[in-house]
DOKOL-980230 format. One record per residue (C-alpha): residue number from 1; residue in three letters; x, y, z negated. Coordinates in pm, 1 decimal, always signed. Example, Ala and Ser with C-alpha at 12.3 -4.5 7.8 and 13.67 -1.06 7.14 Angstrom:
BEGIN
{dovex 1; 'Ala'; {+1230.0; -450.0; -780.0}}
{dovex 2; 'Ser'; {+1367.0; -106.0; -714.0}}
***
This chain:
BEGIN
{dovex 1; 'Met'; {+3177.6; +509.5; -181.4}}
{dovex 2; 'Thr'; {+3482.4; +542.7; +32.3}}
{dovex 3; 'Ile'; {+3409.3; +697.0; +382.2}}
{dovex 4; 'Glu'; {+3582.9; +515.0; +655.0}}
{dovex 5; 'Asn'; {+3609.8; +546.3; +1043.1}}
{dovex 6; 'Gly'; {+3347.5; +340.8; +1213.4}}
{dovex 7; 'Asn'; {+3077.1; +299.3; +1428.6}}
{dovex 8; 'Ser'; {+2767.4; +273.4; +1147.1}}
{dovex 9; 'Glu'; {+2707.9; +637.7; +1105.3}}
{dovex 10; 'Ser'; {+2675.1; +700.4; +1528.5}}
{dovex 11; 'Lys'; {+2395.9; +447.8; +1517.4}}
{dovex 12; 'Ile'; {+2212.9; +579.6; +1205.4}}
{dovex 13; 'Gly'; {+2260.3; +961.2; +1405.6}}
{dovex 14; 'Ser'; {+2054.7; +812.7; +1683.9}}
{dovex 15; 'Leu'; {+1736.3; +648.8; +1527.3}}
{dovex 16; 'Arg'; {+1426.4; +872.9; +1602.9}}
{dovex 17; 'Thr'; {+1364.6; +989.7; +1246.4}}
{dovex 18; 'Glu'; {+1781.5; +1110.2; +1242.8}}
{dovex 19; 'Gln'; {+1705.0; +1371.9; +1587.5}}
{dovex 20; 'Val'; {+1676.8; +1732.0; +1524.0}}
{dovex 21; 'Asp'; {+1306.3; +1827.1; +1675.8}}
{dovex 22; 'Ala'; {+1449.0; +2166.5; +1885.0}}
{dovex 23; 'Lys'; {+1093.5; +2305.0; +1829.7}}
{dovex 24; 'Tyr'; {+1191.8; +2356.9; +1450.5}}
{dovex 25; 'His'; {+1570.4; +2510.8; +1525.6}}
{dovex 26; 'Leu'; {+1503.6; +2841.5; +1352.9}}
{dovex 27; 'Leu'; {+1288.5; +2680.0; +1033.7}}
{dovex 28; 'Asp'; {+1466.0; +2905.9; +828.3}}
{dovex 29; 'Ala'; {+1416.5; +3237.1; +935.6}}
{dovex 30; 'Met'; {+1023.4; +3148.8; +1000.7}}
{dovex 31; 'Ser'; {+777.2; +3366.5; +750.8}}
{dovex 32; 'Val'; {+568.3; +3146.5; +515.2}}
{dovex 33; 'Thr'; {+287.4; +3184.1; +787.0}}
{dovex 34; 'Glu'; {+471.7; +3010.7; +1024.9}}
{dovex 35; 'Leu'; {+632.9; +2722.4; +835.1}}
{dovex 36; 'Leu'; {+239.4; +2666.5; +710.7}}
{dovex 37; 'Gln'; {+180.7; +2603.5; +1127.6}}
{dovex 38; 'Ala'; {+470.2; +2458.1; +1199.7}}
{dovex 39; 'Met'; {+391.7; +2140.2; +920.7}}
{dovex 40; 'Asn'; {+40.8; +2139.2; +988.0}}
{dovex 41; 'Glu'; {+138.7; +2103.0; +1341.2}}
{dovex 42; 'Ser'; {+432.8; +1830.0; +1278.2}}
{dovex 43; 'Asp'; {+211.2; +1626.8; +1053.0}}
{dovex 44; 'Ala'; {-120.7; +1604.4; +1280.3}}
{dovex 45; 'Glu'; {+140.9; +1372.7; +1468.7}}
{dovex 46; 'Val'; {+86.2; +1122.3; +1192.4}}
{dovex 47; 'Pro'; {-217.3; +964.7; +1265.4}}
{dovex 48; 'Arg'; {-180.4; +1000.8; +1694.3}}
{dovex 49; 'Ala'; {+93.8; +768.7; +1586.2}}
{dovex 50; 'Ile'; {-78.2; +533.7; +1396.6}}
{dovex 51; 'Ala'; {-399.3; +453.4; +1591.5}}
{dovex 52; 'Leu'; {-182.5; +326.4; +1863.4}}
{dovex 53; 'Lys'; {-35.8; +49.3; +1646.0}}
{dovex 54; 'Leu'; {-380.6; -23.7; +1485.9}}
{dovex 55; 'Pro'; {-395.2; -387.2; +1609.9}}
{dovex 56; 'Glu'; {-35.2; -470.8; +1417.5}}
{dovex 57; 'Ile'; {-160.4; -383.8; +1110.6}}
{dovex 58; 'Glu'; {-481.1; -514.3; +1161.8}}
{dovex 59; 'Lys'; {-211.7; -866.4; +1223.1}}
{dovex 60; 'Ala'; {-100.0; -791.4; +914.5}}
{dovex 61; 'Ile'; {-375.3; -783.5; +709.1}}
{dovex 62; 'Asp'; {-558.5; -1048.9; +825.0}}
{dovex 63; 'Gly'; {-212.4; -1275.5; +710.7}}
{dovex 64; 'Ile'; {-197.5; -1077.1; +390.0}}
{dovex 65; 'Val'; {-588.5; -1159.6; +288.1}}
{dovex 66; 'Asp'; {-545.5; -1475.0; +417.8}}
{dovex 67; 'Arg'; {-220.9; -1505.0; +106.6}}
{dovex 68; 'Leu'; {-447.3; -1365.3; -115.2}}
{dovex 69; 'Leu'; {-733.7; -1570.1; -107.4}}
{dovex 70; 'Gln'; {-507.0; -1903.1; -183.8}}
{dovex 71; 'Gly'; {-393.3; -1717.4; -518.4}}
{dovex 72; 'Gly'; {-73.8; -1565.9; -360.0}}
{dovex 73; 'Arg'; {+40.4; -1175.9; -382.4}}
{dovex 74; 'Leu'; {+91.3; -869.3; -203.9}}
{dovex 75; 'Ile'; {+456.8; -770.0; -246.1}}
{dovex 76; 'Tyr'; {+614.7; -432.7; -171.3}}
{dovex 77; 'Leu'; {+944.3; -328.1; -171.8}}
{dovex 78; 'Gly'; {+1167.0; -26.0; -20.1}}
{dovex 79; 'Ala'; {+1382.7; +219.8; -141.1}}
{dovex 80; 'Gly'; {+1378.4; +562.4; -188.3}}
{dovex 81; 'Thr'; {+1103.2; +763.5; -82.4}}
{dovex 82; 'Ser'; {+959.9; +434.2; +44.8}}
{dovex 83; 'Gly'; {+996.4; +251.4; -274.4}}
{dovex 84; 'Arg'; {+828.4; +503.8; -412.7}}
{dovex 85; 'Leu'; {+524.0; +491.4; -181.5}}
{dovex 86; 'Gly'; {+495.3; +103.9; -221.4}}
{dovex 87; 'Val'; {+520.8; +147.6; -652.4}}
{dovex 88; 'Leu'; {+257.8; +415.9; -610.4}}
{dovex 89; 'Asp'; {+34.7; +172.0; -375.7}}
{dovex 90; 'Ala'; {+67.1; -86.9; -595.4}}
{dovex 91; 'Ala'; {+14.9; +83.8; -930.7}}
{dovex 92; 'Glu'; {-334.2; +182.7; -798.3}}
{dovex 93; 'Cys'; {-489.4; -123.4; -708.3}}
{dovex 94; 'Gly'; {-516.1; -179.8; -1089.9}}
{dovex 95; 'Pro'; {-804.8; +108.1; -1193.7}}
{dovex 96; 'Thr'; {-899.5; +64.5; -844.3}}
{dovex 97; 'Phe'; {-959.5; -284.0; -807.7}}
{dovex 98; 'Ser'; {-912.6; -436.0; -1142.0}}
{dovex 99; 'Val'; {-654.1; -650.3; -980.4}}
{dovex 100; 'Asp'; {-414.8; -830.9; -1179.9}}
{dovex 101; 'Glu'; {-111.5; -699.7; -1219.0}}
{dovex 102; 'Asn'; {+61.5; -950.3; -1101.6}}
{dovex 103; 'Gln'; {-118.4; -992.8; -783.0}}
{dovex 104; 'Val'; {+3.1; -641.7; -615.9}}
{dovex 105; 'Leu'; {+354.2; -558.5; -693.7}}
{dovex 106; 'Ala'; {+643.8; -339.8; -562.2}}
{dovex 107; 'Phe'; {+996.7; -348.2; -639.1}}
{dovex 108; 'Ile'; {+1207.3; +10.2; -539.6}}
{dovex 109; 'Ala'; {+1581.9; -47.0; -532.4}}
{dovex 110; 'Gly'; {+1745.9; +68.8; -861.6}}
{dovex 111; 'Gly'; {+1427.6; -67.4; -1081.5}}
{dovex 112; 'Asp'; {+1212.5; +184.8; -1195.0}}
{dovex 113; 'Asp'; {+1425.5; +424.5; -1321.8}}
{dovex 114; 'Ala'; {+1540.8; +513.6; -918.9}}
{dovex 115; 'Leu'; {+1163.0; +655.2; -921.5}}
{dovex 116; 'Arg'; {+1283.1; +1002.3; -1098.2}}
{dovex 117; 'Asn'; {+1609.5; +929.6; -1090.2}}
{dovex 118; 'Pro'; {+1781.9; +897.4; -727.0}}
{dovex 119; 'Ala'; {+1967.9; +538.9; -701.7}}
{dovex 120; 'Glu'; {+2089.0; +563.1; -306.6}}
{dovex 121; 'Gly'; {+2338.9; +324.4; -376.9}}
{dovex 122; 'Val'; {+2155.2; +34.3; -437.7}}
{dovex 123; 'Glu'; {+1989.3; +52.1; -117.0}}
{dovex 124; 'Asp'; {+2318.1; -55.2; +42.9}}
{dovex 125; 'Asp'; {+2281.1; -396.9; -113.0}}
{dovex 126; 'Pro'; {+2113.6; -700.6; +27.7}}
{dovex 127; 'Asn'; {+2161.2; -935.9; -234.5}}
{dovex 128; 'Ala'; {+2028.9; -649.7; -485.2}}
{dovex 129; 'Gly'; {+1628.8; -695.8; -296.7}}
{dovex 130; 'Ala'; {+1681.0; -1064.5; -266.4}}
{dovex 131; 'Ala'; {+1735.4; -1057.7; -680.5}}
{dovex 132; 'Asp'; {+1430.7; -910.6; -712.0}}
{dovex 133; 'Leu'; {+1226.0; -1132.2; -583.1}}
{dovex 134; 'Lys'; {+1402.3; -1421.6; -694.6}}
{dovex 135; 'Ala'; {+1313.2; -1266.8; -1065.2}}
{dovex 136; 'Lys'; {+926.7; -1295.5; -965.6}}
{dovex 137; 'Lys'; {+954.6; -1631.5; -832.7}}
{dovex 138; 'Val'; {+822.4; -1520.8; -475.9}}
{dovex 139; 'Ser'; {+632.2; -1819.3; -239.3}}
{dovex 140; 'Gln'; {+490.8; -1928.6; +71.3}}
{dovex 141; 'Leu'; {+179.6; -1769.6; -68.1}}
{dovex 142; 'Asp'; {+300.2; -1427.6; -133.1}}
{dovex 143; 'Ala'; {+306.2; -1154.8; +131.3}}
{dovex 144; 'Val'; {+604.5; -923.8; +120.5}}
{dovex 145; 'Val'; {+596.6; -595.0; +303.0}}
{dovex 146; 'Gly'; {+927.4; -456.8; +391.3}}
{dovex 147; 'Ile'; {+902.6; -64.8; +371.1}}
{dovex 148; 'Ala'; {+1184.4; +79.7; +522.6}}
{dovex 149; 'Ala'; {+1233.7; +438.3; +772.8}}
{dovex 150; 'Ser'; {+1530.2; +341.3; +893.1}}
{dovex 151; 'Gly'; {+1396.0; -41.7; +966.1}}
{dovex 152; 'Arg'; {+1814.6; -77.8; +795.6}}
{dovex 153; 'Thr'; {+1799.0; -52.7; +458.8}}
{dovex 154; 'Pro'; {+2019.0; -323.7; +349.2}}
{dovex 155; 'Tyr'; {+1765.7; -353.9; +9.8}}
{dovex 156; 'Val'; {+1467.3; -457.5; +175.9}}
{dovex 157; 'Ile'; {+1642.6; -637.7; +452.4}}
{dovex 158; 'Gly'; {+1821.0; -856.3; +220.0}}
{dovex 159; 'Ala'; {+1469.7; -938.9; +9.2}}
{dovex 160; 'Leu'; {+1257.3; -1017.7; +365.2}}
{dovex 161; 'Gln'; {+1551.1; -1261.7; +533.4}}
{dovex 162; 'Leu'; {+1501.7; -1423.2; +189.3}}
{dovex 163; 'Ala'; {+1116.8; -1429.8; +155.8}}
{dovex 164; 'Lys'; {+1161.5; -1567.9; +551.5}}
{dovex 165; 'Glu'; {+1324.0; -1846.1; +413.8}}
{dovex 166; 'Ile'; {+1082.7; -1917.0; +132.6}}
{dovex 167; 'Gly'; {+825.6; -1943.0; +399.0}}
{dovex 168; 'Ala'; {+658.1; -1586.1; +249.8}}
{dovex 169; 'Leu'; {+464.5; -1386.2; +470.6}}
{dovex 170; 'Thr'; {+649.7; -1115.8; +639.3}}
{dovex 171; 'Ile'; {+556.0; -716.4; +718.7}}
{dovex 172; 'Gly'; {+813.4; -481.9; +838.1}}
{dovex 173; 'Leu'; {+660.9; -123.2; +807.0}}
{dovex 174; 'Thr'; {+925.7; +101.8; +947.5}}
{dovex 175; 'Ser'; {+920.0; +484.3; +1174.0}}
{dovex 176; 'Asn'; {+1195.6; +284.7; +1434.3}}
{dovex 177; 'Pro'; {+1137.8; +109.2; +1711.2}}
{dovex 178; 'Asn'; {+1315.1; -182.2; +1782.4}}
{dovex 179; 'Ser'; {+1477.3; -194.5; +1458.9}}
{dovex 180; 'Glu'; {+1666.2; -454.9; +1255.7}}
{dovex 181; 'Leu'; {+1389.8; -506.5; +971.2}}
{dovex 182; 'Ser'; {+1113.9; -602.8; +1296.5}}
{dovex 183; 'Lys'; {+1349.7; -816.6; +1382.1}}
{dovex 184; 'Ile'; {+1330.5; -1053.9; +1091.1}}
{dovex 185; 'Val'; {+944.5; -1036.1; +1000.7}}
{dovex 186; 'Asp'; {+657.2; -1245.9; +1111.2}}
{dovex 187; 'His'; {+432.2; -878.2; +1170.4}}
{dovex 188; 'Pro'; {+673.2; -542.3; +1258.2}}
{dovex 189; 'Ile'; {+483.1; -263.7; +1222.1}}
{dovex 190; 'Glu'; {+633.4; +4.3; +1402.0}}
{dovex 191; 'Ile'; {+505.4; +334.6; +1387.2}}
{dovex 192; 'Asp'; {+729.1; +608.0; +1602.3}}
{dovex 193; 'Ser'; {+642.4; +958.3; +1437.8}}
{dovex 194; 'Gly'; {+902.8; +1141.3; +1610.4}}
{dovex 195; 'Pro'; {+1168.0; +1327.9; +1437.8}}
{dovex 196; 'Glu'; {+1116.3; +1509.4; +1159.0}}
{dovex 197; 'Leu'; {+1059.8; +1900.9; +1131.5}}
{dovex 198; 'Leu'; {+1323.9; +1935.6; +854.1}}
{dovex 199; 'Ala'; {+1572.8; +1643.5; +1048.1}}
{dovex 200; 'Gly'; {+1617.2; +1346.5; +879.5}}
{dovex 201; 'Ser'; {+1393.1; +1408.9; +526.8}}
{dovex 202; 'Thr'; {+1184.5; +1082.0; +611.6}}
{dovex 203; 'Arg'; {+971.9; +1151.6; +285.0}}
{dovex 204; 'Leu'; {+756.3; +1393.6; +578.7}}
{dovex 205; 'Lys'; {+577.3; +1234.4; +858.9}}
{dovex 206; 'Ser'; {+752.5; +933.4; +786.5}}
{dovex 207; 'Gly'; {+659.7; +916.3; +461.3}}
{dovex 208; 'Thr'; {+292.5; +972.4; +518.4}}
{dovex 209; 'Val'; {+281.5; +743.0; +780.2}}
{dovex 210; 'Gln'; {+407.6; +521.6; +517.6}}
{dovex 211; 'Lys'; {+148.5; +662.7; +290.0}}
{dovex 212; 'Leu'; {-128.4; +619.2; +496.3}}
{dovex 213; 'Val'; {-30.8; +272.2; +631.4}}
{dovex 214; 'Leu'; {-15.2; +130.0; +305.6}}
{dovex 215; 'Asn'; {-344.6; +278.4; +201.9}}
{dovex 216; 'Met'; {-507.7; +63.3; +492.7}}
{dovex 217; 'Ile'; {-314.0; -231.2; +372.4}}
{dovex 218; 'Ser'; {-441.9; -231.5; +1.9}}
{dovex 219; 'Thr'; {-787.0; -70.4; +89.9}}
{dovex 220; 'Ile'; {-903.2; -327.0; +344.9}}
{dovex 221; 'Ala'; {-786.7; -602.1; +193.0}}
{dovex 222; 'Met'; {-939.0; -497.2; -110.9}}
{dovex 223; 'Val'; {-1268.2; -517.6; +91.5}}
{dovex 224; 'Arg'; {-1257.5; -797.7; +240.7}}
{dovex 225; 'Leu'; {-1195.2; -980.6; -95.6}}
{dovex 226; 'Gly'; {-1526.9; -817.3; -204.2}}
{dovex 227; 'Lys'; {-1409.3; -530.8; -436.1}}
{dovex 228; 'Thr'; {-1676.3; -306.1; -298.8}}
{dovex 229; 'Tyr'; {-1983.9; -334.4; -225.2}}
{dovex 230; 'Gly'; {-2059.0; -106.9; +109.1}}
{dovex 231; 'Asn'; {-1827.0; +130.5; +19.1}}
{dovex 232; 'Leu'; {-1896.3; +189.7; -352.9}}
{dovex 233; 'Met'; {-1596.6; +99.1; -537.3}}
{dovex 234; 'Val'; {-1789.6; -196.7; -762.6}}
{dovex 235; 'Asp'; {-1472.5; -361.4; -906.6}}
{dovex 236; 'Leu'; {-1287.9; -24.9; -1097.4}}
{dovex 237; 'Gln'; {-1212.9; -80.9; -1451.5}}
{dovex 238; 'Val'; {-1404.9; +183.5; -1711.7}}
{dovex 239; 'Thr'; {-1088.9; +296.5; -1911.6}}
{dovex 240; 'Asn'; {-1188.7; +659.1; -1995.1}}
{dovex 241; 'Glu'; {-1447.3; +904.1; -1954.4}}
{dovex 242; 'Lys'; {-1427.2; +1016.7; -1621.0}}
{dovex 243; 'Leu'; {-1439.4; +633.3; -1521.6}}
{dovex 244; 'Gln'; {-1692.2; +545.3; -1739.2}}
{dovex 245; 'Asp'; {-1907.7; +851.1; -1554.7}}
{dovex 246; 'Arg'; {-1799.0; +708.3; -1221.5}}
{dovex 247; 'Ala'; {-1951.9; +349.2; -1269.5}}
{dovex 248; 'Ile'; {-2236.6; +489.7; -1438.7}}
{dovex 249; 'Arg'; {-2307.5; +697.2; -1100.1}}
{dovex 250; 'Ile'; {-2178.3; +367.9; -850.5}}
{dovex 251; 'Ile'; {-2476.4; +131.0; -1037.1}}
{dovex 252; 'Glu'; {-2719.1; +441.8; -988.9}}
{dovex 253; 'Lys'; {-2586.0; +454.5; -619.0}}
{dovex 254; 'Ala'; {-2625.9; +76.1; -577.2}}
{dovex 255; 'Thr'; {-2946.4; +8.5; -733.4}}
{dovex 256; 'Gly'; {-3140.4; +321.7; -763.4}}
{dovex 257; 'Ala'; {-3162.6; +338.1; -1122.0}}
{dovex 258; 'Val'; {-3215.4; +635.4; -1325.3}}
{dovex 259; 'Arg'; {-2941.8; +694.8; -1529.8}}
{dovex 260; 'Ser'; {-3077.4; +547.3; -1843.3}}
{dovex 261; 'Glu'; {-3119.4; +243.1; -1718.0}}
{dovex 262; 'Ser'; {-2771.5; +224.9; -1541.6}}
{dovex 263; 'Ile'; {-2584.0; +334.8; -1904.1}}
{dovex 264; 'Arg'; {-2782.3; +5.3; -2109.0}}
{dovex 265; 'Ala'; {-2724.7; -216.5; -1796.0}}
{dovex 266; 'Leu'; {-2330.4; -102.6; -1799.0}}
{dovex 267; 'Asn'; {-2295.4; -183.2; -2179.5}}
{dovex 268; 'Glu'; {-2511.7; -544.8; -2142.7}}
{dovex 269; 'Ala'; {-2231.1; -621.5; -1892.8}}
{dovex 270; 'Asn'; {-1964.7; -528.4; -2119.8}}
{dovex 271; 'His'; {-1868.3; -231.9; -1862.4}}
{dovex 272; 'Glu'; {-1828.9; -472.0; -1605.1}}
{dovex 273; 'Val'; {-1993.3; -236.7; -1275.4}}
{dovex 274; 'Lys'; {-2062.3; -587.9; -1059.3}}
{dovex 275; 'Val'; {-2235.2; -738.3; -1338.7}}
{dovex 276; 'Ala'; {-2469.5; -471.7; -1443.8}}
{dovex 277; 'Ile'; {-2551.4; -369.1; -1030.6}}
{dovex 278; 'Leu'; {-2658.4; -764.2; -1052.4}}
{dovex 279; 'Met'; {-2843.9; -766.4; -1335.3}}
{dovex 280; 'Leu'; {-3081.2; -469.7; -1220.8}}
{dovex 281; 'Leu'; {-3089.1; -558.5; -883.0}}
{dovex 282; 'Leu'; {-3228.6; -952.6; -956.3}}
{dovex 283; 'Asn'; {-3388.5; -872.5; -1286.5}}
{dovex 284; 'Leu'; {-3108.8; -1102.5; -1459.0}}
{dovex 285; 'Glu'; {-2913.0; -1102.0; -1790.0}}
{dovex 286; 'Ala'; {-2592.2; -1064.9; -1812.2}}
{dovex 287; 'Lys'; {-2493.0; -1403.4; -1848.8}}
{dovex 288; 'Ala'; {-2689.6; -1496.5; -1594.6}}
{dovex 289; 'Ala'; {-2596.3; -1226.0; -1357.6}}
{dovex 290; 'Arg'; {-2206.9; -1272.1; -1423.7}}
{dovex 291; 'Glu'; {-2247.0; -1665.3; -1368.5}}
{dovex 292; 'Arg'; {-2439.1; -1594.0; -1042.7}}
{dovex 293; 'Leu'; {-2190.7; -1366.8; -918.1}}
{dovex 294; 'Leu'; {-1899.8; -1630.8; -990.1}}
{dovex 295; 'Ala'; {-2062.6; -1852.8; -820.7}}
{dovex 296; 'Ser'; {-2067.5; -1612.4; -524.0}}
{dovex 297; 'Ser'; {-1672.0; -1583.6; -513.4}}
{dovex 298; 'Asn'; {-1730.4; -1254.4; -707.7}}
{dovex 299; 'Arg'; {-1908.9; -1059.9; -403.8}}
{dovex 300; 'Ile'; {-2256.3; -881.2; -432.7}}
{dovex 301; 'Arg'; {-2350.8; -919.7; -129.4}}
{dovex 302; 'Glu'; {-2336.3; -1277.6; -101.7}}
{dovex 303; 'Ala'; {-2463.7; -1341.1; -464.0}}
{dovex 304; 'Leu'; {-2766.8; -1171.5; -349.1}}
{dovex 305; 'Gly'; {-2837.6; -1368.4; -58.6}}
{dovex 306; 'His'; {-2710.0; -1095.4; +230.9}}
***
């Protein structure tokens, strides 16, 4: 990359996430105890900053749920830390909520190799972001979330511009107010968590903001889609011993059945936790419980008539 004189560097340097926090100017001279206290103090600012933007997050989630109910997809895009956090959140939706692998997707600039090996150059290419969305045939039914601490990442901007043109719902998650990303999306979510403890290291507070907000987006969307019963994960995939034990305990908690009854129902339900719960609560065979669940939009509470 050729470095040229110009104004781009000064613009980047003016971003909130690039500012130097004077409180930590002796960071390298601190003891481990002082460093721990400083990091804990800095991190405590994150939930307070998010709390100020809950109305904006709510509007975005309502829009995402609406698209998902119509058969659309939730798609995350980001570069570097932002992209990795998007990939992490999308990857967790399958085992936690049994969503199809194509219902919640994530792209990181540079592809999967960038999860471990930096590919920062790709983030400067707006066409790369648009190309990733085109490859998955993004449509007006989809909800596309661009994640960029700076709010100016070309890879993310290019993708969101394409999504906007197609008619997809667009959301921007950034840590810098009045960003370029916020200006082009339907739902800007600007969480100003302030300068980083380690100046410019947006894997710290900005990364924590992104992790917490993405947790909110995916978890609340799945709750609204009926993926839970109360606060129980009733759509989890039973793929190993730990998850099998968790599924049994969830059935016990939801129905009041003893462990042996819960195991029997889970086996007869072909490891579908929701079906097993309805079998026990309504004294049904697996086939009848599954049919009742399907007739109730896959929601246990509706199937119970509550």
